[in-house]
C-alpha positions as a printed NumPy array, in Angstrom:
array([[-18.585,  44.3  ,   2.51 ],
       [-17.824,  47.43 ,   4.518],
       [-18.366,  47.934,   8.275],
       [-21.034,  50.588,   9.119],
       [-21.173,  52.823,  12.145],
       [-24.994,  53.231,  12.171],
       [-28.067,  52.217,  10.261],
       [-28.132,  55.688,   8.584],
       [-24.755,  54.77 ,   7.103],
       [-25.87 ,  51.422,   6.137],
       [-29.076,  52.214,   4.51 ],
       [-27.791,  53.946,   1.256],
       [-25.7  ,  50.674,   0.816],
       [-28.789,  48.607,   1.364],
       [-30.695,  50.464,  -1.26 ],
       [-27.846,  50.075,  -3.72 ],
       [-27.781,  46.494,  -2.998],
       [-31.488,  46.429,  -4.222],
       [-31.109,  48.279,  -7.51 ],
       [-33.059,  45.526,  -9.407],
       [-36.842,  46.351,  -9.481],
       [-37.9  ,  42.726,  -9.46 ],
       [-35.725,  41.93 ,  -6.341],
       [-37.233,  45.106,  -4.608],
       [-40.754,  43.762,  -5.349],
       [-39.889,  40.365,  -4.029],
       [-38.662,  41.854,  -0.789],
       [-41.888,  43.855,  -0.427],
       [-43.819,  40.792,  -1.393],
       [-42.116,  38.706,   1.343],
       [-42.597,  41.527,   3.965],
       [-46.218,  41.882,   3.198],
       [-46.708,  38.07 ,   3.399],
       [-44.7  ,  38.163,   6.682],
       [-47.34 ,  40.813,   8.105],
       [-50.238,  38.894,   6.71 ],
       [-49.046,  35.706,   8.239],
       [-48.354,  37.387,  11.776],
       [-51.895,  38.812,  11.549],
       [-53.489,  35.739,  10.514],
       [-51.827,  33.525,  13.3  ],
       [-52.559,  36.215,  15.773],
       [-56.222,  36.545,  15.058],
       [-56.772,  32.874,  14.788],
       [-54.589,  32.135,  17.818],
       [-52.717,  29.509,  16.012],
       [-48.823,  29.721,  16.354],
       [-48.576,  26.828,  13.899],
       [-48.457,  29.218,  11.031],
       [-45.336,  31.168,  12.262],
       [-43.119,  28.727,  10.55 ],
       [-44.089,  30.618,   7.307],
       [-42.552,  33.947,   8.625],
       [-38.808,  33.188,   7.877],
       [-39.907,  31.367,   4.752],
       [-41.731,  34.317,   3.391],
       [-39.228,  36.947,   4.819],
       [-35.944,  35.403,   3.723],
       [-37.182,  33.166,   0.898],
       [-38.443,  36.003,  -1.329],
       [-35.668,  38.293,  -0.64 ],
       [-32.957,  35.646,  -1.22 ],
       [-34.481,  34.579,  -4.661],
       [-34.457,  38.277,  -5.505],
       [-30.75 ,  38.765,  -4.68 ],
       [-29.649,  35.142,  -6.185],
       [-31.746,  35.381,  -9.371],
       [-32.173,  39.078, -10.074],
       [-29.44 ,  41.125,  -8.432],
       [-26.93 ,  38.289,  -8.612],
       [-25.317,  39.473,  -5.242],
       [-25.015,  37.957,  -1.899],
       [-27.728,  39.191,   0.644],
       [-26.375,  41.7  ,   3.322],
       [-28.306,  39.549,   5.802],
       [-25.231,  37.121,   5.999],
       [-22.867,  39.97 ,   7.257],
       [-25.256,  42.672,   8.825],
       [-28.315,  40.644,   9.859],
       [-30.1  ,  43.411,  12.194],
       [-29.332,  46.298,   9.906],
       [-30.705,  44.273,   6.9  ],
       [-33.812,  43.424,   8.807],
       [-34.306,  47.206,   9.531],
       [-33.437,  47.877,   5.968],
       [-36.231,  45.488,   4.718],
       [-38.778,  47.36 ,   6.617],
       [-37.545,  50.905,   5.945],
       [-37.476,  50.088,   2.126],
       [-41.004,  48.824,   2.557],
       [-41.95 ,  52.047,   4.264],
       [-40.11 ,  54.153,   1.448],
       [-42.013,  52.097,  -1.104],
       [-45.325,  52.962,   0.453],
       [-44.262,  56.524,   0.951],
       [-43.174,  56.694,  -2.804],
       [-39.606,  57.281,  -2.089],
       [-38.538,  54.041,  -3.682],
       [-39.963,  52.634,  -6.767],
       [-41.35 ,  49.249,  -7.358]])
């Protein structure tokens, strides 16, 4: 996996690693569930639900990579850029720049 000088350089690579539509769908679903879990736990004042955040965030994404993309998640080599890439891709989906 190449080294990247900036997130701007990394993001095209990130999108290429998410060329499978089902993988992108699982990423967006996992990210939406992360947001819903954070809102639920925050509104109820119950931190006990926060263990679901990494399960939803990583679980759905890794299933997408291992089952549909057949590649290794970039999280293993570029964890911060990958986290930013997840949220940027979700925003790009909402903006209509990336198709689901």
